[in-house]
C-alpha positions in Angstrom: 52.6 -37.2 -9.8 52.3 -40.7 -8.1 55.3 -39.8 -5.9 53.5 -36.6 -4.5 50.5 -38.8 -3.4 52.8 -40.5 -1.0 54.1 -37.2 0.6 50.8 -35.2 1.0 49.0 -37.4 3.6 46.7 -39.0 1.6 48.6 -42.4 1.8 49.5 -42.4 5.7 46.7 -45.5 6.8 47.7 -47.1 3.0 49.7 -50.7 2.6 53.7 -50.0 2.1 52.9 -51.8 -1.4 53.6 -48.6 -3.3 54.8 -50.1 -6.4 51.5 -52.2 -6.6 49.7 -48.8 -5.8 51.5 -47.1 -8.4 51.1 -50.1 -11.1 47.3 -49.9 -10.4 47.4 -45.8 -10.9 49.4 -46.4 -13.9 46.7 -48.8 -15.4 43.8 -46.2 -14.4 46.0 -43.6 -16.4 46.4 -45.6 -19.1 43.0 -45.9 -19.8 41.7 -42.9 -19.3 44.6 -41.4 -21.7 43.7 -43.8 -24.1 39.9 -43.3 -24.2 40.5 -39.2 -24.8 44.2 -40.2 -27.3 41.4 -42.4 -29.2 38.7 -39.4 -29.7 41.3 -37.1 -30.6 43.1 -39.5 -33.3 46.4 -39.7 -31.8 48.7 -42.3 -31.0 50.5 -42.4 -27.6 52.4 -45.0 -25.8 51.8 -45.2 -21.7 53.3 -47.4 -19.7 56.6 -46.1 -17.8 55.8 -42.6 -19.1 53.7 -41.0 -21.5 55.6 -40.8 -25.0 53.5 -38.4 -26.5 51.8 -34.9 -25.7 49.3 -35.7 -23.3 48.1 -32.1 -23.4 46.9 -32.1 -27.1 45.3 -35.8 -26.7 43.1 -34.5 -23.8 42.3 -31.8 -26.0 39.0 -33.2 -27.4 38.6 -32.3 -31.5 35.6 -30.6 -30.7 32.8 -30.5 -32.9 30.5 -28.3 -30.7 30.0 -25.0 -32.6 29.5 -27.1 -35.7 25.9 -28.0 -37.0 25.1 -32.0 -36.4 22.9 -33.9 -38.6 22.4 -37.9 -38.3 23.3 -39.3 -41.9 23.3 -42.9 -40.8 21.9 -45.4 -38.8 23.9 -49.0 -38.3 23.8 -51.8 -36.1 26.8 -50.3 -34.1 25.2 -46.8 -33.7 24.3 -43.7 -35.5 26.7 -41.8 -37.5 26.8 -38.2 -37.9 28.1 -35.1 -40.3 29.1 -31.6 -38.6 28.3 -29.1 -41.2 30.0 -25.7 -41.9 28.2 -22.7 -43.8 29.5 -19.7 -45.2 28.2 -16.5 -43.2 26.2 -15.6 -46.4 24.6 -19.1 -46.9 21.2 -19.6 -48.1 19.0 -22.8 -48.7 18.5 -21.9 -52.2 22.3 -21.7 -52.8 23.6 -24.0 -55.2 27.6 -24.0 -53.7 30.2 -26.7 -54.0 30.4 -29.0 -50.9 33.5 -30.9 -49.5 33.4 -33.8 -46.9 36.6 -34.5 -45.1 37.0 -38.0 -43.7 39.7 -38.1 -40.7 42.5 -40.6 -40.0 43.4 -43.2 -37.6 44.1 -46.4 -39.6 40.3 -47.1 -39.8 40.7 -48.0 -36.0 40.8 -44.8 -34.5 39.9 -40.9 -34.8 37.4 -38.4 -35.0 35.6 -36.1 -37.2 37.2 -33.0 -35.5 40.3 -33.6 -37.6 40.0 -31.6 -40.2 37.7 -29.0 -38.2 40.2 -25.8 -39.0 40.4 -27.1 -43.1 36.6 -27.2 -42.8 36.1 -24.0 -41.4 38.3 -22.1 -44.0 36.8 -23.5 -46.8 33.0 -22.4 -45.6 35.0 -18.7 -45.4 35.7 -19.3 -49.1 32.4 -19.9 -49.7 31.8 -23.7 -49.8 29.7 -26.0 -47.6 32.1 -27.9 -45.8 31.2 -31.3 -44.0 33.3 -33.3 -41.7 32.0 -37.2 -41.5 32.0 -39.8 -39.1 32.3 -43.4 -40.2 32.8 -46.7 -38.5 36.1 -47.7 -36.8 37.3 -50.6 -35.4 38.1 -49.7 -31.6 34.8 -48.2 -31.3 32.7 -49.8 -33.6 34.6 -53.1 -34.0 34.3 -53.1 -37.9 37.0 -53.3 -40.3 37.8 -51.2 -43.8 34.6 -52.5 -46.1 32.4 -50.5 -43.5 34.8 -47.6 -43.5 34.3 -47.6 -47.4 30.4 -48.4 -47.4 30.0 -45.3 -44.6 32.3 -43.0 -46.7 29.9 -43.7 -50.0 26.9 -43.0 -47.5 28.2 -39.7 -46.4 29.1 -38.4 -50.1 25.2 -39.8 -51.3 23.6 -38.2 -48.2 25.0 -34.9 -48.9 24.1 -35.1 -52.5 20.5 -36.2 -51.3 20.0 -33.4 -49.6 21.7 -31.0 -51.5 18.1 -29.0 -52.1 18.2 -27.9 -48.4 22.1 -27.8 -47.6 22.6 -25.1 -50.4 24.9 -27.7 -52.4 25.2 -27.7 -55.9 24.9 -32.2 -56.4 27.6 -31.8 -59.0 30.2 -30.0 -57.3 31.0 -32.4 -54.1 34.4 -32.8 -53.1 36.0 -36.3 -51.2 38.7 -35.0 -49.1 40.6 -37.2 -46.5 44.0 -37.9 -44.8 45.6 -41.3 -44.4 42.9 -43.9 -43.9 40.4 -41.4 -44.1 42.4 -40.5 -47.2 41.7 -44.2 -48.6 38.0 -43.8 -47.6 37.4 -40.6 -49.4 39.5 -41.7 -52.6 37.0 -45.3 -52.4 34.1 -43.4 -52.6 34.6 -43.1 -56.3 36.6 -45.7 -57.3 35.1 -48.6 -55.4 32.2 -50.6 -56.8 29.7 -52.0 -54.5 29.6 -51.8 -50.7 26.4 -49.8 -50.5 24.3 -49.8 -47.4 21.4 -51.7 -47.4 18.0 -49.6 -48.1 19.6 -46.4 -50.0 18.5 -44.9 -52.7 21.6 -46.1 -55.2 20.0 -43.9 -57.9 21.7 -40.8 -56.2 25.4 -41.4 -57.0 28.1 -41.5 -54.3 30.9 -40.3 -56.5 32.3 -37.1 -55.6 33.7 -34.3 -58.5 37.2 -34.0 -57.4 39.4 -35.7 -54.6 41.7 -33.6 -52.2 43.8 -36.6 -50.0 46.4 -35.8 -47.4 48.9 -38.8 -47.5 45.8 -41.3 -48.3 46.3 -45.1 -48.5 45.7 -46.1 -51.9 46.4 -50.2 -51.9 45.5 -52.1 -48.8 46.9 -55.3 -50.9 50.3 -54.6 -49.0 51.2 -57.2 -46.5 51.8 -54.5 -43.6 48.7 -53.1 -44.3 46.5 -56.2 -44.6 48.0 -58.0 -41.3 46.8 -55.5 -39.1 43.7 -53.7 -40.5 42.3 -56.1 -43.6 42.9 -59.4 -42.3 40.4 -61.9 -44.2 38.7 -59.0 -46.7 39.1 -58.9 -50.2 42.2 -56.3 -50.5 41.9 -55.8 -54.2 38.5 -54.7 -53.9 39.2 -52.3 -51.5 42.4 -50.5 -52.9 41.7 -47.3 -55.0 45.1 -47.8 -56.9 43.6 -51.0 -58.5 40.2 -49.4 -59.6 41.8 -46.0 -61.6 40.2 -45.2 -64.8 39.9 -42.2 -67.1 36.5 -41.3 -65.2 38.5 -40.9 -62.2 38.3 -37.2 -61.1 41.0 -34.7 -60.6 43.2 -35.4 -57.8 45.3 -33.4 -55.8 47.5 -35.3 -53.1 50.1 -34.4 -50.1 53.1 -36.3 -48.7 55.6 -36.0 -46.7 59.0 -37.2 -49.1 59.5 -39.9 -46.2 56.3 -41.6 -46.1 56.4 -44.9 -46.8 53.2 -44.5 -48.6 54.6 -42.0 -51.2 55.3 -45.0 -53.5 51.4 -45.6 -53.9 50.6 -42.0 -54.8 53.5 -42.1 -57.4 51.7 -45.2 -59.1 48.7 -43.1 -58.8 50.3 -40.5 -60.7 51.6 -42.6 -62.9 48.6 -44.0 -64.0 46.7 -40.9 -64.1 49.1 -40.2 -67.1 48.3 -43.2 -69.1 44.6 -42.9 -68.5 44.5 -39.5 -69.0 42.7 -38.0 -65.6 44.0 -35.0 -63.9 46.5 -35.6 -61.2 48.8 -33.6 -59.1 50.9 -34.5 -56.3 52.8 -32.6 -53.6 55.9 -33.4 -51.3 57.4 -31.9 -48.3 61.2 -32.4 -47.9 62.5 -34.0 -44.8 58.7 -34.9 -43.8 56.6 -38.0 -42.7 53.3 -39.4 -42.6 51.1 -37.0 -41.0 52.9 -34.1 -41.5 50.1 -32.1 -42.8 48.4 -32.1 -39.0 51.0 -29.6 -37.6 52.1 -26.3 -38.9 53.4 -24.8 -41.2 52.2 -27.9 -43.0 48.4 -27.5 -42.2 48.1 -24.3 -43.5 50.5 -24.8 -47.0 48.8 -28.1 -48.1 45.3 -26.1 -47.2 46.7 -23.5 -49.6 47.3 -25.9 -52.2 44.2 -27.7 -51.4 42.2 -24.2 -52.5 44.6 -23.2 -55.4 43.5 -26.7 -56.7 39.8 -25.5 -55.9 40.3 -22.3 -57.2 41.5 -23.9 -60.7 38.1 -25.7 -60.9 36.0 -23.2 -60.2 35.1 -24.4 -56.8 36.6 -21.5 -54.4 37.2 -17.9 -55.8 40.0 -15.9 -56.5 43.5 -16.1 -54.4 43.7 -18.2 -51.1 43.3 -16.2 -47.8 45.3 -17.7 -45.6 49.1 -17.2 -45.3 51.8 -20.0 -45.2 55.1 -19.8 -43.8 58.3 -19.1 -46.1 60.0 -22.0 -45.2 57.3 -24.3 -45.7 57.9 -25.5 -49.2 56.2 -27.9 -51.1 57.6 -29.9 -54.4 55.1 -31.0 -57.3 55.9 -34.1 -58.4 56.2 -34.5 -62.1 56.0 -38.2 -63.7 57.9 -38.2 -67.1 
Protein backbone atom coordinates (compact mmCIF):
# COMPACT_ATOMS: atom_id res chain seq x y z
CA UNK A 1 0.00 0.00 0.00
CA UNK A 2 2.76 2.43 0.89
CA UNK A 3 4.70 1.70 -2.30
CA UNK A 4 1.55 2.15 -4.38
CA UNK A 5 0.89 5.53 -2.76
CA UNK A 6 4.26 6.80 -4.01
CA UNK A 7 3.36 5.99 -7.62
CA UNK A 8 -0.25 7.23 -7.77
CA UNK A 9 0.43 10.94 -7.95
CA UNK A 10 -0.12 11.53 -4.27
CA UNK A 11 3.58 12.10 -3.66
CA UNK A 12 4.59 14.30 -6.58
CA UNK A 13 5.46 17.26 -4.43
CA UNK A 14 6.44 15.34 -1.34
CA UNK A 15 10.02 15.12 0.03
CA UNK A 16 12.19 12.38 -1.35
CA UNK A 17 12.59 10.87 2.11
CA UNK A 18 10.27 7.97 1.42
CA UNK A 19 11.79 5.91 4.22
CA UNK A 20 10.70 8.57 6.70
CA UNK A 21 7.24 8.70 5.15
CA UNK A 22 6.92 4.94 5.39
CA UNK A 23 8.03 4.98 9.02
CA UNK A 24 5.47 7.63 9.94
CA UNK A 25 2.71 5.82 8.09
CA UNK A 26 3.55 2.54 9.83
CA UNK A 27 3.32 4.31 13.18
CA UNK A 28 -0.15 5.55 12.30
CA UNK A 29 -1.27 2.16 11.02
CA UNK A 30 0.23 0.43 14.03
CA UNK A 31 -1.76 2.58 16.41
CA UNK A 32 -4.99 2.11 14.48
CA UNK A 33 -4.55 -1.64 14.19
CA UNK A 34 -3.64 -2.01 17.86
CA UNK A 35 -6.73 -0.03 18.82
CA UNK A 36 -8.99 -2.34 16.84
CA UNK A 37 -7.14 -5.40 18.06
CA UNK A 38 -7.55 -4.43 21.69
CA UNK A 39 -11.28 -4.14 21.07
CA UNK A 40 -11.41 -7.56 19.44
CA UNK A 41 -9.23 -9.26 22.04
CA UNK A 42 -6.44 -10.27 19.65
CA UNK A 43 -2.69 -9.85 19.99
CA UNK A 44 -0.92 -8.80 16.80
CA UNK A 45 2.68 -7.76 16.21
CA UNK A 46 3.17 -4.69 14.04
CA UNK A 47 6.46 -3.49 12.60
CA UNK A 48 7.88 -4.34 9.19
CA UNK A 49 4.64 -6.25 8.57
CA UNK A 50 1.50 -7.57 10.19
CA UNK A 51 2.05 -10.97 11.79
CA UNK A 52 -1.58 -11.96 12.33
CA UNK A 53 -4.97 -11.74 10.74
CA UNK A 54 -5.76 -8.07 10.39
CA UNK A 55 -9.05 -9.00 8.77
CA UNK A 56 -10.19 -10.76 11.92
CA UNK A 57 -8.84 -8.04 14.17
CA UNK A 58 -10.58 -5.23 12.30
CA UNK A 59 -13.96 -6.89 12.71
CA UNK A 60 -15.20 -5.69 16.11
CA UNK A 61 -16.61 -8.25 18.50
CA UNK A 62 -20.08 -6.81 18.03
CA UNK A 63 -22.46 -6.59 20.94
CA UNK A 64 -24.92 -4.37 19.05
CA UNK A 65 -27.67 -6.99 18.82
CA UNK A 66 -27.57 -7.80 22.53
CA UNK A 67 -29.47 -5.82 25.15
CA UNK A 68 -27.09 -3.57 27.04
CA UNK A 69 -27.47 -2.76 30.74
CA UNK A 70 -25.09 -0.84 32.98
CA UNK A 71 -24.31 -2.98 36.01
CA UNK A 72 -21.62 -0.90 37.68
CA UNK A 73 -20.12 2.58 37.80
CA UNK A 74 -16.41 2.81 38.62
CA UNK A 75 -13.90 5.67 38.81
CA UNK A 76 -12.67 4.50 35.39
CA UNK A 77 -16.11 4.44 33.78
CA UNK A 78 -19.33 2.47 33.48
CA UNK A 79 -19.37 -1.30 32.99
CA UNK A 80 -22.07 -3.07 31.01
CA UNK A 81 -23.58 -6.50 30.64
CA UNK A 82 -24.98 -7.65 27.30
CA UNK A 83 -28.06 -9.84 27.59
CA UNK A 84 -29.35 -12.63 25.36
CA UNK A 85 -32.87 -13.88 26.08
CA UNK A 86 -34.60 -17.02 24.76
CA UNK A 87 -37.27 -16.46 22.12
CA UNK A 88 -40.12 -17.36 24.48
CA UNK A 89 -38.67 -15.48 27.47
CA UNK A 90 -40.90 -13.76 30.05
CA UNK A 91 -39.77 -11.61 32.98
CA UNK A 92 -41.57 -13.91 35.41
CA UNK A 93 -39.58 -16.94 34.22
CA UNK A 94 -37.05 -18.59 36.49
CA UNK A 95 -34.45 -19.66 33.98
CA UNK A 96 -30.83 -20.60 34.55
CA UNK A 97 -28.36 -17.87 33.63
CA UNK A 98 -24.75 -17.94 32.45
CA UNK A 99 -22.32 -15.01 32.67
CA UNK A 100 -19.31 -15.00 30.31
CA UNK A 101 -16.06 -13.14 31.03
CA UNK A 102 -13.71 -12.50 28.10
CA UNK A 103 -9.98 -13.26 27.98
CA UNK A 104 -7.01 -11.04 27.22
CA UNK A 105 -4.48 -11.36 30.01
CA UNK A 106 -6.42 -8.98 32.29
CA UNK A 107 -5.08 -6.38 29.86
CA UNK A 108 -7.22 -6.33 26.71
CA UNK A 109 -10.27 -7.93 25.09
CA UNK A 110 -13.98 -7.20 25.04
CA UNK A 111 -17.35 -8.63 25.98
CA UNK A 112 -18.13 -9.85 22.47
CA UNK A 113 -15.69 -12.77 22.65
CA UNK A 114 -18.33 -15.26 23.81
CA UNK A 115 -21.17 -13.83 21.75
CA UNK A 116 -21.73 -17.01 19.72
CA UNK A 117 -21.71 -19.21 22.83
CA UNK A 118 -24.14 -16.85 24.57
CA UNK A 119 -26.53 -16.82 21.63
CA UNK A 120 -26.50 -20.61 21.39
CA UNK A 121 -27.24 -21.06 25.09
CA UNK A 122 -30.04 -18.49 24.88
CA UNK A 123 -31.53 -20.66 22.13
CA UNK A 124 -31.20 -23.55 24.57
CA UNK A 125 -33.34 -21.69 27.12
CA UNK A 126 -30.82 -19.86 29.30
CA UNK A 127 -30.48 -16.14 29.94
CA UNK A 128 -26.96 -15.65 28.60
CA UNK A 129 -24.87 -12.66 29.62
CA UNK A 130 -21.57 -11.25 28.33
CA UNK A 131 -19.93 -8.95 30.87
CA UNK A 132 -17.48 -6.08 30.75
CA UNK A 133 -14.83 -5.76 33.43
CA UNK A 134 -11.94 -3.37 33.88
CA UNK A 135 -8.71 -4.16 32.03
CA UNK A 136 -5.23 -2.68 32.15
CA UNK A 137 -4.95 -1.07 28.70
CA UNK A 138 -8.36 0.58 28.83
CA UNK A 139 -8.71 1.37 32.53
CA UNK A 140 -5.19 1.20 33.98
CA UNK A 141 -6.24 -1.43 36.52
CA UNK A 142 -4.80 -4.72 37.77
CA UNK A 143 -6.12 -8.21 38.52
CA UNK A 144 -7.77 -7.29 41.81
CA UNK A 145 -10.22 -4.99 40.01
CA UNK A 146 -10.98 -7.69 37.44
CA UNK A 147 -11.99 -9.99 40.30
CA UNK A 148 -14.02 -7.26 41.98
CA UNK A 149 -15.92 -6.55 38.76
CA UNK A 150 -16.58 -10.24 38.11
CA UNK A 151 -18.14 -10.57 41.53
CA UNK A 152 -20.20 -7.43 40.91
CA UNK A 153 -21.54 -8.85 37.64
CA UNK A 154 -22.69 -12.12 39.23
CA UNK A 155 -24.23 -10.19 42.12
CA UNK A 156 -26.04 -7.86 39.67
CA UNK A 157 -27.61 -10.81 37.82
CA UNK A 158 -28.75 -12.39 41.09
CA UNK A 159 -30.02 -9.06 42.46
CA UNK A 160 -32.05 -8.47 39.29
CA UNK A 161 -33.18 -12.07 38.84
CA UNK A 162 -36.87 -11.21 39.24
CA UNK A 163 -36.84 -8.85 36.24
CA UNK A 164 -34.38 -10.86 34.16
CA UNK A 165 -36.46 -14.03 34.39
CA UNK A 166 -33.58 -15.79 36.16
CA UNK A 167 -33.50 -18.39 38.91
CA UNK A 168 -31.08 -16.86 41.46
CA UNK A 169 -30.02 -20.36 42.51
CA UNK A 170 -28.95 -21.41 39.01
CA UNK A 171 -26.27 -18.98 37.85
CA UNK A 172 -23.21 -20.17 35.93
CA UNK A 173 -19.94 -18.25 35.84
CA UNK A 174 -17.96 -18.86 32.65
CA UNK A 175 -14.92 -17.44 30.90
CA UNK A 176 -11.72 -18.03 29.00
CA UNK A 177 -8.08 -17.55 29.98
CA UNK A 178 -7.95 -14.42 32.18
CA UNK A 179 -11.75 -14.40 31.96
CA UNK A 180 -11.70 -17.98 33.23
CA UNK A 181 -9.69 -16.74 36.19
CA UNK A 182 -12.29 -14.02 36.79
CA UNK A 183 -15.11 -16.58 36.49
CA UNK A 184 -13.49 -18.98 38.97
CA UNK A 185 -12.64 -16.12 41.33
CA UNK A 186 -16.29 -15.14 41.65
CA UNK A 187 -16.72 -18.21 43.82
CA UNK A 188 -13.29 -18.86 45.29
CA UNK A 189 -11.88 -15.46 46.19
CA UNK A 190 -13.06 -13.82 49.42
CA UNK A 191 -13.06 -10.05 49.78
CA UNK A 192 -12.45 -7.71 46.84
CA UNK A 193 -16.02 -6.46 47.07
CA UNK A 194 -17.12 -3.20 45.46
CA UNK A 195 -17.92 -0.41 47.87
CA UNK A 196 -21.63 0.25 48.25
CA UNK A 197 -22.91 -3.10 46.98
CA UNK A 198 -25.38 -5.17 48.98
CA UNK A 199 -23.15 -7.93 50.30
CA UNK A 200 -26.18 -9.83 51.56
CA UNK A 201 -26.62 -10.84 47.91
CA UNK A 202 -24.11 -13.54 47.07
CA UNK A 203 -21.66 -13.12 44.19
CA UNK A 204 -20.95 -16.86 44.14
CA UNK A 205 -22.14 -18.86 41.12
CA UNK A 206 -23.69 -22.32 41.23
CA UNK A 207 -21.65 -23.86 38.39
CA UNK A 208 -18.37 -23.07 36.62
CA UNK A 209 -17.62 -23.46 32.89
CA UNK A 210 -13.97 -22.59 32.25
CA UNK A 211 -12.04 -22.36 28.97
CA UNK A 212 -8.27 -22.71 29.67
CA UNK A 213 -8.48 -20.55 32.81
CA UNK A 214 -5.54 -19.20 34.77
CA UNK A 215 -6.05 -20.74 38.19
CA UNK A 216 -2.85 -19.82 40.02
CA UNK A 217 -1.38 -16.33 39.59
CA UNK A 218 1.45 -17.04 42.03
CA UNK A 219 3.52 -18.39 39.12
CA UNK A 220 6.42 -15.98 38.43
CA UNK A 221 5.66 -15.65 34.71
CA UNK A 222 2.17 -14.41 35.55
CA UNK A 223 3.18 -12.24 38.48
CA UNK A 224 5.90 -10.50 36.48
CA UNK A 225 3.58 -9.32 33.75
CA UNK A 226 0.17 -8.96 35.32
CA UNK A 227 0.04 -9.01 39.09
CA UNK A 228 3.17 -7.29 40.35
CA UNK A 229 2.85 -6.07 43.93
CA UNK A 230 -0.54 -7.76 44.33
CA UNK A 231 -1.33 -10.46 46.91
CA UNK A 232 -1.15 -13.29 44.40
CA UNK A 233 -2.08 -16.10 46.81
CA UNK A 234 -5.29 -14.27 47.69
CA UNK A 235 -6.12 -13.93 43.99
CA UNK A 236 -5.42 -17.55 42.99
CA UNK A 237 -8.49 -19.83 42.79
CA UNK A 238 -6.37 -22.97 43.19
CA UNK A 239 -5.29 -21.71 46.61
CA UNK A 240 -8.89 -21.52 47.85
CA UNK A 241 -10.63 -24.70 46.72
CA UNK A 242 -12.99 -26.33 49.22
CA UNK A 243 -15.64 -28.99 49.38
CA UNK A 244 -18.17 -26.22 48.67
CA UNK A 245 -16.60 -25.44 45.27
CA UNK A 246 -19.37 -25.78 42.67
CA UNK A 247 -19.37 -28.39 39.91
CA UNK A 248 -16.80 -27.37 37.31
CA UNK A 249 -15.97 -28.25 33.71
CA UNK A 250 -12.70 -27.13 32.10
CA UNK A 251 -11.37 -27.23 28.52
CA UNK A 252 -7.68 -27.08 27.60
CA UNK A 253 -5.34 -27.63 24.70
CA UNK A 254 -2.91 -30.42 25.61
CA UNK A 255 0.01 -28.08 24.79
CA UNK A 256 -1.23 -25.26 27.02
CA UNK A 257 1.31 -24.36 29.72
CA UNK A 258 -1.59 -23.67 32.10
CA UNK A 259 -2.84 -27.26 31.88
CA UNK A 260 -0.83 -28.23 34.96
CA UNK A 261 -2.93 -25.80 36.99
CA UNK A 262 -6.11 -27.51 35.80
CA UNK A 263 -4.70 -30.90 36.76
CA UNK A 264 -3.99 -29.56 40.25
CA UNK A 265 -7.60 -28.33 40.40
CA UNK A 266 -8.80 -31.79 39.35
CA UNK A 267 -6.66 -33.52 41.97
CA UNK A 268 -7.94 -31.21 44.68
CA UNK A 269 -11.51 -31.88 43.57
CA UNK A 270 -10.95 -35.60 44.06
CA UNK A 271 -9.50 -35.04 47.52
CA UNK A 272 -12.09 -32.50 48.65
CA UNK A 273 -15.09 -34.25 47.14
CA UNK A 274 -16.53 -31.76 44.65
CA UNK A 275 -17.23 -32.45 40.98
CA UNK A 276 -14.69 -31.35 38.38
CA UNK A 277 -14.27 -32.47 34.78
CA UNK A 278 -11.29 -31.69 32.55
CA UNK A 279 -11.17 -32.19 28.77
CA UNK A 280 -8.08 -31.78 26.60
CA UNK A 281 -7.54 -31.40 22.85
CA UNK A 282 -4.41 -33.09 21.50
CA UNK A 283 -1.92 -30.83 19.74
CA UNK A 284 -3.71 -27.62 20.74
CA UNK A 285 -2.34 -24.67 22.69
CA UNK A 286 -3.76 -21.78 24.67
CA UNK A 287 -6.89 -20.16 23.25
CA UNK A 288 -7.72 -23.11 20.97
CA UNK A 289 -11.44 -22.77 21.78
CA UNK A 290 -11.61 -19.46 19.89
CA UNK A 291 -11.47 -21.21 16.51
CA UNK A 292 -13.41 -23.99 14.85
CA UNK A 293 -13.81 -26.88 15.16
CA UNK A 294 -12.99 -26.31 18.83
CA UNK A 295 -15.49 -23.54 19.47
CA UNK A 296 -18.33 -25.92 18.66
CA UNK A 297 -16.73 -28.93 20.35
CA UNK A 298 -16.12 -27.18 23.68
CA UNK A 299 -19.59 -25.64 23.57
CA UNK A 300 -21.13 -29.05 22.89
CA UNK A 301 -19.35 -30.54 25.92
CA UNK A 302 -20.28 -27.52 28.03
CA UNK A 303 -23.92 -28.02 27.03
CA UNK A 304 -23.74 -31.69 28.01
CA UNK A 305 -22.41 -30.59 31.41
CA UNK A 306 -25.31 -28.12 31.73
CA UNK A 307 -27.81 -30.83 30.76
CA UNK A 308 -26.39 -33.11 33.45
CA UNK A 309 -27.11 -30.44 36.04
CA UNK A 310 -30.58 -29.54 34.74
CA UNK A 311 -29.63 -26.14 33.30
CA UNK A 312 -30.45 -27.09 29.70
CA UNK A 313 -32.69 -29.87 28.45
CA UNK A 314 -32.24 -32.70 25.96
CA UNK A 315 -29.30 -33.31 23.67
CA UNK A 316 -27.15 -30.37 22.50
CA UNK A 317 -28.45 -29.03 19.20
CA UNK A 318 -25.20 -27.98 17.51
CA UNK A 319 -23.08 -30.28 15.38
CA UNK A 320 -19.37 -30.89 15.78
CA UNK A 321 -16.72 -31.97 13.31
CA UNK A 322 -15.74 -35.66 13.60
CA UNK A 323 -12.05 -34.76 13.83
CA UNK A 324 -12.64 -32.51 16.87
CA UNK A 325 -12.08 -35.04 19.61
CA UNK A 326 -11.35 -34.21 23.22
CA UNK A 327 -10.19 -36.56 25.94
CA UNK A 328 -11.45 -36.43 29.49
CA UNK A 329 -8.62 -36.45 32.01
CA UNK A 330 -9.29 -38.83 34.87
CA UNK A 331 -7.29 -38.30 38.05
CA UNK A 332 -6.30 -41.57 39.71
